[in-house]
Steps between C-alpha positions, in 0.01 A plus 500: 500500500546626142815668580643173657405317175657747279822488720504129477455492128763759468749294706410187289573677178846637649584153606413353165707766323799441724475131452478530129798734486707264726404195291597701175821601664601145578403383159709773349801392723450142403498602128822709544667220692414238230621739214836555695534117554434429139753765387763359749428137386562608135815680587634205696411257219672735242817519716521125532436458123775743419753346726416165353530619144842668562641187650374270229613747240868402535505132410865445615412616856136415530292214669551183285184442301496127582478579872245768448286246301515273799387754755159479645492872614711809465548773759645839423560750787649830331704745692516319842681741750763375724613765744648549846794535733616183679135364489356499157191384330336443172161631389310486171185409319460289200272271294487111438319344218448117459469290184154442377378335171648699208673777712530647845262590786408840609789638712443464874650769712754413772746669754862404535684567834774369708780595739868478496768592758861611415702796404272691265507862406288663236221371291458307175213407269482149359271326272408136598368233264398161641405189298273251689582184352214267607148502648620452855717816473195698391273362762752589769461875415126491585508498879529806712874529423764293335878524616768399259752313693233406745212311343668494161850549348594696189801406295696760288363463152729451199540780248536506118439293207796260558381422863396139534167423665566132546710511832351340809494834675282651244279205462438468871476866597152619574583869453774650283582853585669783314579870571598812295690785676677778329448335165654158586264201482594172667363215703475553869442266793240663725459440864291660769278659237121506582240512229138550587183590304383850491136401525380844565610589144394174356144543639473853396617433142339147440269447788696177556794405726836382373407138556190522282673696228784254466335160589129550473300300261376799314809686396450855365510496117723756346216700355349516847795632679525875566668642192787646679623169652494301175844621411681251732332170391526619135874566550554156643325340212743659261770296636332188617166361410383134515232368276 
């Protein structure tokens, strides 16, 4: 009987040790995953901020400030890859910030994709910048996915200080789109491009999905954002900030 009790106690201890080790291993994996996500989020925000800075740094070939001041949200997708032979596709990741009182919201993470068919050989990397000109345009982003040319249309945005922002096209367009490839920056009409929230990253970094980050009543204050992601809203505020 005593031998059986000792064996039972020993087995209980072994099971407890194994469970504790397993729990610690899972917790360690979660911490490592969280650290990697935070680092990747900071890198993504820094890339987007750098692209926007470079584009706005050349006033003669930048986004007109009056248009930027009207925008409700700004998206930057750095280094989107377009590659293929006959059938091609785009793929990239980026961030979107929305206006809030006195500045811009925490950047929500989104994926950009889309297909194209035609004679294509090789690969190219392109930076995409999108201005969402009203609340309806921003709201359209927050479903499972949003297709430009499907649910919404994007007009090629004008470039440079001399570009007038008063034409009907620019006043009526919900989205203005731009691209930079091989150093050349210009407005670009996008079609067949799908934008969808990367809520795995959003939840990991903020504990919130894209909808709550961009439209929730309790916006994340700048000093409450993870330090690494602040660079993007701070960069936008350098060029456009409403009182």
